[in-house]
C-alpha positions, 0 to 999 in steps of 0.5 A: 314718488314721482319727479313732477316739478323737480325735473325741468319741464321741457315742453314749458317755453320759460324752462327751455329758456332757462336751460340755454341761458345757463348753458351758454352762460357756462360755455361763455365762462369756459371760453374765457377761462381758456383765452389768452385775450380777446381774439383768442377769446372769440376764437374760443368762443367759436370752436366751442359754440360749433362743438356744443350747440348741435349738442345742446338741441340734440339733448333737448330734442331727446329730452323732449320725446322722453319726457312723459316717460322721464316724469313716471320715474322717482326724482333719482332714477329720473336725473340718471336718466336725464344725464345718460340721455345727455352724455348719449347725445354728446357722444353721438355728436362728437363721433360725427363732428370728429370726422367733420371738424374743420378747426385746428385743435379738436378737444378731448372726448373725456374733457367733452363728457366732463364738462357735458355732465358738469353742466348738466348737474348744475342745470339739475341742481339749479331747478331743484332749487327753484323747486324748492324755493317756490315748493307748493307747500310754500305758497300754500302756507301763504295762501292759508295766511291769506283765507285765515284773514278773509274766512271769518269775515266770509264765514260769519256773514254766511252763518247769519245769511243761513241762520235768517233762512232756517224758518222761512226757507229751510230748503234753501238753508240747507242748500247753503250749508251744503254749499258752505261745506263743499266750500271749505272742504275745497279751501282746507284739502291739498291743492297742489295738483291742477284741477279741471276749469269747469270744477273751479267754476263750480266751486266760484258758483257755490260761494257767489251763491253764499254772498248772494244770500246776504248781499241780495239785489246788491250783488249781480253776476254775468257769466261769460263763459260760452267759449270755456273749455271745461276740461283745460287744467288750471290751478285751484283756488285762481278764481274764488280768491279773486271773487271773494276780494271783489265782493269785498273791495268793490261790491260792499262799500257801494251802497247800490252795490254792482256787477261782477263779470267772469269772462272766460275764453281761448285764443292761440291755445291759450285760456284767458280768465277776465273778471272786473267789479266796479269799485268805489274811488274814495274807499282805497283798501286795496292791501288784501287784493294785492296779497291775493294777486301776488300769491296766485302770480306766485302759483302760475309761476310754480305750475307754467313759468314764463307761459302764464300771467296775470295783469290788473288795472284800475280804469273808470271805476272799474277793477280788471284782473286778466290772468292768461295760461296755457291750454292744458287739458285734462288727461283721460 
């Protein structure tokens, strides 16, 4: 079993920030413990930082370089490898600084190794807990709970739409049944890994084709995806639940229906997904919509940490959801 997710992803800016905060907080605590007063605390902090910061940076750089190989190991082997790399960097930097040290008190090598080992263990344990707290199993359970609320509504409407076509347009009814089968196959699958953006778009088109059967001219779709990178990797079921809510909360309450706009583009190595739909200002039933947004936020955090964001706004009787995530390309 690979350790993807359980070990900190050093190539994620948010993860690096967390590592630096935890490490430096530990250094502050060590300096405070060793000091006898405020002036002594500043002296201890300067001494510890001068020794520790080169060790921290070199460890991060080495971990960054070896990360593609480390994630191929199982979790225990990955933990052992990371700790060995860190201790190697600490020992190397310690040996170099021992010749250049200009402070009065140079700490013992055994104490430095013990502190490095303890802080590394603390950080790895933190990310293990973080992974378990935001594990795909928990997130997927919440997603299934949300889908259980929406699926009967969508299922019955889709079946009725297909039944109305069986005699008059059997070919279209057959295509609709195939779309339903594909859609529910994805909904029931183990959706933990990233998928190509083109796959998510294909799923959304199948879903919208089913909704179009029953809403007819009331539902219009505008795709703005000419600049979409089809090989980009995104969490599955990011757009489809938003479209489902756009139909249910936006299009259905309007007597004349409306247009849902899906815009996808790249900017500064980031993918932007913008979905807009009209809303009836008098019909304020957005609770289900917020459930979907919260679920998607959790899954974005799980996969991308601080590198992804989701914002929504209601303006001029139009509801907009804007998702930004890093451009991860599909590995061949």
